[in-house]
C-alpha positions as a Markdown table, in Angstrom:
| # | Residue | x | y | z |
|---|---|---|---|---|
| 1 | Met | 66.5 | 41.5 | -7.5 |
| 2 | Ser | 63.6 | 40.4 | -5.3 |
| 3 | Ala | 62.2 | 36.9 | -5.2 |
| 4 | Leu | 59.1 | 38.1 | -7.0 |
| 5 | Asp | 61.2 | 39.6 | -9.8 |
| 6 | Gly | 63.1 | 36.3 | -10.0 |
| 7 | Leu | 59.9 | 34.3 | -10.4 |
| 8 | Lys | 58.6 | 36.7 | -13.0 |
| 9 | Ala | 61.9 | 36.4 | -15.0 |
| 10 | Gln | 61.7 | 32.6 | -14.8 |
| 11 | Trp | 58.1 | 32.6 | -15.9 |
| 12 | Leu | 58.9 | 34.9 | -18.9 |
| 13 | Gly | 62.0 | 33.0 | -19.8 |
| 14 | Asn | 60.7 | 29.5 | -19.5 |
| 15 | Arg | 58.2 | 28.7 | -22.3 |
| 16 | Arg | 57.8 | 25.0 | -21.2 |
| 17 | Leu | 56.9 | 26.1 | -17.7 |
| 18 | Arg | 54.1 | 28.4 | -19.0 |
| 19 | Ile | 52.8 | 25.6 | -21.3 |
| 20 | Ala | 52.8 | 23.0 | -18.5 |
| 21 | Leu | 51.1 | 25.3 | -16.0 |
| 22 | Gly | 48.5 | 26.2 | -18.7 |
| 23 | Val | 47.8 | 22.5 | -19.4 |
| 24 | Ala | 47.5 | 21.8 | -15.7 |
| 25 | Gly | 45.1 | 24.6 | -15.2 |
| 26 | Leu | 43.0 | 23.5 | -18.2 |
| 27 | Ile | 42.8 | 19.9 | -16.8 |
| 28 | Ala | 41.8 | 21.2 | -13.4 |
| 29 | Val | 39.0 | 23.3 | -15.0 |
| 30 | Leu | 37.8 | 20.3 | -17.0 |
| 31 | Asn | 37.8 | 18.1 | -13.9 |
| 32 | Ile | 35.7 | 20.7 | -12.0 |
| 33 | Val | 33.3 | 21.0 | -14.9 |
| 34 | Ser | 33.0 | 17.1 | -15.1 |
| 35 | Ala | 32.4 | 16.9 | -11.4 |
| 36 | Ile | 29.6 | 19.5 | -11.6 |
| 37 | Asp | 28.0 | 17.6 | -14.5 |
| 38 | Leu | 28.2 | 14.3 | -12.6 |
| 39 | Ala | 26.6 | 16.0 | -9.6 |
| 40 | Arg | 23.8 | 17.4 | -11.7 |
| 41 | Glu | 23.1 | 14.2 | -13.6 |
| 42 | Pro | 20.6 | 12.7 | -11.1 |
| 43 | Asp | 18.7 | 15.9 | -11.1 |
| 44 | Ile | 18.7 | 16.1 | -14.9 |
| 45 | Arg | 17.4 | 12.5 | -15.1 |
| 46 | Gln | 14.7 | 13.2 | -12.5 |
| 47 | Tyr | 13.6 | 16.3 | -14.4 |
| 48 | Gln | 13.5 | 14.4 | -17.7 |
| 49 | Ser | 11.4 | 11.7 | -16.1 |
| 50 | Asp | 9.0 | 14.2 | -14.5 |
| 51 | Arg | 8.7 | 16.0 | -17.7 |
| 52 | Ala | 7.9 | 12.9 | -19.7 |
| 53 | Leu | 5.3 | 11.9 | -17.1 |
| 54 | Leu | 3.8 | 15.4 | -17.3 |
| 55 | Leu | 3.5 | 15.2 | -21.1 |
| 56 | Arg | 1.9 | 11.8 | -20.9 |
| 57 | Leu | -0.6 | 13.0 | -18.3 |
| 58 | Glu | -1.4 | 16.2 | -20.4 |
| 59 | Gly | -1.9 | 14.0 | -23.4 |
| 60 | Ala | -4.2 | 11.6 | -21.4 |
| 61 | Ala | -6.2 | 14.5 | -20.0 |
| 62 | Ala | -6.8 | 15.8 | -23.5 |
| 63 | Asp | -8.2 | 12.4 | -24.5 |
| 64 | Asp | -11.9 | 12.3 | -24.0 |
| 65 | Ala | -12.0 | 8.5 | -24.0 |
| 66 | Trp | -9.4 | 8.4 | -21.2 |
| 67 | Thr | -11.4 | 10.9 | -19.1 |
| 68 | Glu | -14.5 | 8.9 | -19.6 |
| 69 | Arg | -12.7 | 5.7 | -18.5 |
| 70 | Ala | -11.3 | 7.5 | -15.5 |
| 71 | Thr | -14.7 | 8.7 | -14.5 |
| 72 | Ala | -16.2 | 5.3 | -15.0 |
| 73 | Ala | -13.4 | 3.7 | -12.9 |
| 74 | Ala | -14.1 | 6.2 | -10.1 |
| 75 | Glu | -17.8 | 5.4 | -10.2 |
| 76 | Gln | -17.1 | 1.7 | -10.1 |
| 77 | Arg | -14.8 | 2.1 | -7.1 |
| 78 | Gly | -17.4 | 4.2 | -5.3 |
| 79 | Ala | -20.0 | 1.6 | -5.9 |
| 80 | Leu | -17.7 | -1.1 | -4.6 |
| 81 | Glu | -16.8 | 0.9 | -1.5 |
| 82 | Ala | -20.5 | 1.4 | -0.9 |
| 83 | Thr | -20.8 | -2.4 | -0.3 |
| 84 | Leu | -18.1 | -2.2 | 2.4 |
| 85 | Thr | -19.2 | -2.2 | 6.0 |
| 86 | Arg | -18.1 | 1.1 | 7.6 |
| 87 | Val | -16.5 | 0.9 | 11.0 |
| 88 | Ala | -15.1 | 3.5 | 13.5 |
| 89 | Gly | -11.8 | 1.8 | 14.1 |
| 90 | Pro | -9.9 | -1.5 | 14.5 |
| 91 | Gly | -11.9 | -2.8 | 17.5 |
| 92 | Glu | -15.2 | -2.4 | 15.7 |
| 93 | Ala | -13.8 | -4.0 | 12.6 |
| 94 | Gln | -12.8 | -7.1 | 14.7 |
| 95 | Ala | -16.3 | -7.2 | 16.3 |
| 96 | Glu | -18.0 | -6.8 | 13.0 |
| 97 | Leu | -16.1 | -9.6 | 11.3 |
| 98 | Gln | -16.8 | -11.9 | 14.2 |
| 99 | Ala | -20.5 | -11.1 | 14.1 |
| 100 | Gln | -20.7 | -11.6 | 10.3 |
| 101 | Leu | -19.0 | -15.0 | 10.5 |
| 102 | Val | -21.2 | -16.2 | 13.4 |
| 103 | Ala | -24.3 | -15.1 | 11.5 |
| 104 | Ala | -23.2 | -16.7 | 8.3 |
| 105 | Ala | -22.4 | -20.0 | 10.1 |
| 106 | Thr | -25.8 | -19.9 | 11.9 |
| 107 | Ala | -27.6 | -19.3 | 8.6 |
| 108 | Ala | -25.7 | -22.4 | 7.2 |
| 109 | Gly | -26.9 | -24.5 | 10.0 |
| 110 | Leu | -23.8 | -24.3 | 12.2 |
| 111 | Pro | -24.8 | -22.6 | 15.4 |
| 112 | Gln | -21.8 | -24.0 | 17.4 |
| 113 | Ala | -19.2 | -22.0 | 15.4 |
| 114 | Arg | -16.5 | -20.3 | 17.3 |
| 115 | Val | -14.6 | -17.3 | 15.9 |
| 116 | Arg | -11.3 | -15.7 | 17.0 |
| 117 | Thr | -10.1 | -12.5 | 15.3 |
| 118 | Glu | -6.6 | -11.1 | 14.9 |
| 119 | Gly | -5.8 | -7.4 | 15.1 |
| 120 | Ala | -7.0 | -5.2 | 12.3 |
| 121 | Val | -4.3 | -3.7 | 10.0 |
| 122 | Pro | -4.5 | -1.1 | 7.2 |
| 123 | Val | -4.5 | -2.4 | 3.6 |
| 124 | Glu | -1.3 | -1.3 | 1.9 |
| 125 | Gly | -2.0 | 1.7 | -0.3 |
| 126 | Gln | -5.5 | 2.1 | 1.2 |
| 127 | Asp | -5.1 | 3.5 | 4.7 |
| 128 | Asp | -8.9 | 3.9 | 5.0 |
| 129 | Val | -9.5 | 0.2 | 4.6 |
| 130 | Leu | -8.8 | -2.3 | 7.4 |
| 131 | Gln | -8.2 | -6.0 | 7.0 |
| 132 | Val | -9.0 | -8.4 | 9.8 |
| 133 | Val | -8.1 | -12.1 | 9.7 |
| 134 | Ala | -10.3 | -14.5 | 11.7 |
| 135 | Arg | -10.3 | -18.3 | 12.4 |
| 136 | Leu | -13.7 | -20.0 | 12.4 |
| 137 | Asp | -14.0 | -23.5 | 14.0 |
| 138 | Thr | -17.2 | -25.5 | 14.0 |
| 139 | Pro | -18.4 | -29.1 | 13.9 |
| 140 | Ala | -20.2 | -29.6 | 10.6 |
| 141 | Ala | -21.8 | -32.1 | 8.3 |
| 142 | Pro | -20.5 | -31.9 | 4.7 |
| 143 | Gly | -23.6 | -30.2 | 3.4 |
| 144 | Ala | -23.5 | -27.5 | 6.0 |
| 145 | Ala | -19.8 | -26.9 | 5.4 |
| 146 | Glu | -20.5 | -26.4 | 1.7 |
| 147 | Ala | -23.4 | -24.0 | 2.5 |
| 148 | Leu | -21.0 | -21.9 | 4.7 |
| 149 | Met | -18.4 | -21.8 | 1.9 |
| 150 | Arg | -20.9 | -20.6 | -0.6 |
| 151 | Glu | -22.2 | -17.9 | 1.8 |
| 152 | Leu | -18.7 | -16.6 | 2.5 |
| 153 | Thr | -17.5 | -16.6 | -1.1 |
| 154 | Ala | -20.5 | -14.6 | -2.1 |
| 155 | Arg | -19.4 | -11.7 | 0.1 |
| 156 | Leu | -17.3 | -9.4 | -2.0 |
| 157 | Trp | -15.1 | -8.0 | 0.8 |
| 158 | Met | -14.6 | -11.4 | 2.5 |
| 159 | Arg | -12.0 | -13.9 | 1.4 |
| 160 | Val | -11.6 | -17.5 | 2.5 |
| 161 | Glu | -7.8 | -18.1 | 2.7 |
| 162 | Arg | -7.7 | -21.6 | 4.0 |
| 163 | Val | -10.1 | -24.5 | 4.8 |
| 164 | Glu | -9.3 | -27.6 | 6.7 |
| 165 | Val | -11.9 | -30.4 | 7.1 |
| 166 | Arg | -11.4 | -33.3 | 9.5 |
| 167 | Asp | -13.5 | -36.5 | 9.2 |
| 168 | Gly | -15.7 | -37.5 | 12.0 |
| 169 | Ala | -19.3 | -37.7 | 13.2 |
| 170 | Pro | -19.8 | -34.9 | 12.8 |
| 171 | Gly | -16.7 | -33.6 | 11.0 |
| 172 | Gln | -14.7 | -30.6 | 12.1 |
| 173 | Val | -14.2 | -27.5 | 9.9 |
| 174 | Gln | -11.6 | -24.8 | 10.3 |
| 175 | Met | -11.5 | -21.7 | 8.1 |
| 176 | Ile | -9.2 | -18.8 | 7.9 |
| 177 | Val | -11.1 | -15.8 | 6.6 |
| 178 | Ala | -10.0 | -12.2 | 5.8 |
| 179 | Gly | -12.6 | -9.4 | 6.0 |
| 180 | His | -12.2 | -5.8 | 4.9 |
| 181 | Phe | -13.8 | -2.8 | 6.3 |
| 182 | Leu | -14.0 | 0.9 | 5.5 |
| 183 | Val | -12.9 | 3.3 | 8.2 |
| 184 | Gly | -15.1 | 6.3 | 8.9 |
| 185 | Ser | -18.6 | 6.0 | 10.4 |
| 186 | Ala | -21.0 | 8.9 | 10.6 |
| 187 | Glu | -19.9 | 9.5 | 14.2 |
| 188 | Ala | -16.3 | 9.6 | 13.2 |
| 189 | Asp | -17.0 | 12.0 | 10.4 |
| 190 | Ala | -18.8 | 14.3 | 12.9 |
| 191 | Gly | -15.7 | 14.4 | 15.1 |
| 192 | Ala | -16.3 | 11.5 | 17.6 |
| 193 | Pro | -13.1 | 9.7 | 18.6 |
| 194 | Ala | -12.5 | 6.5 | 16.7 |
| 195 | Asp | -11.6 | 3.3 | 18.4 |
| 196 | Ala | -7.8 | 3.4 | 19.0 |
| 197 | Gly | -7.3 | -0.3 | 19.0 |
| 198 | Ala | -8.1 | -3.7 | 20.4 |
| 199 | Pro | -6.4 | -6.7 | 21.9 |
| 200 | Ala | -4.5 | -9.0 | 19.6 |
| 201 | Phe | -7.3 | -11.6 | 19.7 |
| 202 | Gly | -11.0 | -11.5 | 20.5 |
| 203 | Gly | -13.3 | -14.4 | 20.4 |
| 204 | Ser | -16.8 | -15.7 | 20.9 |
| 205 | Pro | -17.3 | -17.6 | 24.1 |
């Protein structure tokens, strides 16, 4: 009798062995199926999430009121962006903020203002908008300092982040101001190279 015949005879004559091997095979199959399900679970959850979002968007698109609100919001954003100063690149944004701050200080009766600007950085989530932070130092009487504050806070895309006032005759005022600028001048749109960058600080003499 060959070894194969012996194994066959043992298999046919041992019911417990057949049952044990059958159970082991069933458990192995179940484990494989469970592993496949676990591997697919993230994809299933992502599909369900995407499907739910699609259904919400389809429902919103069918809502005339939602469409009107979206259109109105887009128009309002366009109107706001129209008030932004357009620049070709970071260097021009720095120079523009410096010029605007000097002009505002002069208009407020502070012709001795000095301005230093930091490098321009894109606003998070709005790569076409640059933020430039500047420090303005000037001797100022109280009334002139208040006039400068009113001038700057009236500018929609300019934010006064910090103000320090030192007593004296005259007093000394230091302001940290953030300005925002829209990238894309007519020259850039026509294909002219935009300013690639600028030094970390620039300042008025």
